[in-house]
C-alpha positions, 0 to 999 in steps of 0.5 A: 676444919678451919685449921686443916685448911690453914695447915694445908695452904701453909704446906702448899706455899713453903714445899719442902723440898727433901720430901719424898711424898708427892706434893701438890705440885706434882698431883697437878701435873698427874692431873693436868690431862683430865682436868683443865688448866687452873691457875695456881691461885685457884687451886688453892682452897679458900680461907673464911673471910677475916683469917690471915692468909699465908702465901709464899710469892717466892716459888723457889725454895731456898734449898738450904743454901744458907747453911754452911755444913752440908752432906753428900745424899743431902745436896745430891738430893737438893739438886734433884729436887732443883732441877725438877723446879726448874722444869716446871717454872716459866721459860725465861722467867726471873723465878726460873733464872734464880732457880738455876743460879741456885742450882750452880751453887748446889753443884759447886757445893757438891764438887767441894765436898766430893769425897778424894777417894772416889774418882782421883788416882792415888799415884800420878806420873807427870815430868818426872814427878811421882805424885801421891794422893794426900790423905791427910785433910786438916793440915794446911798448905799452899799449892805450889801452882797457883799460889793459893791455900790448899784445904785438905778438908774440901780439896785433893791434893798431891805431893810428890815424893822425889821434890816435895811439890805440892798442888791441887789436883786441879792444877796437876795438868798445868805443871811445866816445871820438871822433878827437880830430883831428876836434876840431883840424880843426873847432875848433882853438882853446885853453882859455884860462882857467888849471884851469876847474874847475867841481867834482865835483858839477857831472859827477854824480860822473863820469868826465868821458870814460867816465861811470865813478862816481869819487870823490875818496875814490878809492871806487869808483875815483879822480877825477884832475883834468885842468889844462887843462880842470878836469874829473875823470877815471878811472883808465882816463881820466886816467894822470897824464900831463904836458903844458905848458899853454897857458893858463898859458904865455900869462898867466903864461909858465909852462912847467911841465908839469902833469898831464892827462888822456888826451884833453887830451895828444893834442888838445894834442900836435896842436895844438902846431904850429897858429898860433892864439893871437894875443897882441897880443889875449891878453895884450898886456902880455906883450911888456914883460916877455920880451925874447924875443918884441920881438926875434922880433916884429921878425925877424918883421916884417922877413921880410914886408918881404924876402918881396915881393923873394923873390916877385919875384926869378928866382933867389931862387924857383929857391933856394927861400929862402922854404922855410927857414921851411917849419916855420913858414910863418905867419912868412911870412904874418903877424906876429901869430899864434903857435903854442905850439912857437913859444913853448916855442922862445922860451922856450928861446932856439932860436927866436931864434937860428933865425930870426936866422940865416934873417934874416941869410941873406935879408939877404946874398941882397937887398943882397950876392948880387942885383943885381936886389933892390939895385936896388930899395931906395932913397936918402932922398930928404931928405938924399940922402946914404949907402947904398941902403936897405932898408925891413928896416935897423934905421936907417930909418923907411917911410912908411906910404902910400907905402912909401918908405924913408928913414933914421930920423933924417931922417925924424923930424926933417924936419916936412914931408910925404913928398917921394915923397907930395907928388910923387904928390900933384901928379902926381895933380892935374896929370892931372885939370887936363889937358884931354883930346884930345876936348875941344878937338876 
């Protein structure tokens, strides 16, 4: 019997907040209307003298706050129990204040463990950003707005499908910069002046993006220059990311990465494959100093001469030979436009090698594999000798008027006009001189 009394005393002093059974406190509350008010010490059963007394001076339980691993149902139940304890404690007491603090901690923990699929929408559209809620919970990213870590396991986060802008769900409404992809769509061109700096005073000593106060001395915030725009940014908008500057590539053939702002880095990343550089107009002397560009230009010109063969060839269309250049579609449209990625690959030698392989494949189809394409070759009308000629052969020349093909030596050594052009001129004259059947009648 003594053991049962000690056990009851111990259980009453160490209440389990997750126990659904009515505890002593609830029994006391139900009987308070009929019984006189007694103190907790008086309500406890008396122990025999000499027995150790199990007592707990802290009436508010720990509620599992010392644990690092929780589940949402357990936390919700702990919150409800903590609310009940707060209501039962004397107002303005130290114990009630401690219980309120613990209730706040429990609610914060529940917010961290909140399931992203519960209330957050999958798609959010803000300032032309199209944000999609990320499903991955194991990847650790950095929020582009608050510059803090995104813990995918306990936090909801979004990524813009246009510019890859990442941020917490709580930071979405704080974004002030429009999506960079909209600028790429409406104004797809580079700044071709090398670091066009105008000075920090022209920015009113504020960040060019968020307008936060900045200074070269680092007070209140360090001013960091973007090598692409030449403007100054704060540390939240400029993370010292490195990128290749198009203006330095075009003018100096300089591919060394330099520090740029976050906005410039996204813009350059989206523009890297867009063919917007017309090198002949921007810097025509570049072809005199970079031999690889001369070879690439010649290969691109040959591919454009091969294109008519493939368009009219059934076998080539079925084999989809032109799709060999699907990653560089502008190569089958013109020979003037370049992207920054083209220049990067030309600098490393990858572009020259890949174009040479494609050129060889195309020439093999036209000159060896396909009889229809072979029948569209030319015979030099100046010497009437040699093999069948094609306009993309290295030892040939093409008439600019009638597109006839000749040996290069024959074309330049012959001082007369093109035989095909002369023949076409005579044919036109004969058509105009012959009277029509209506005139004879």
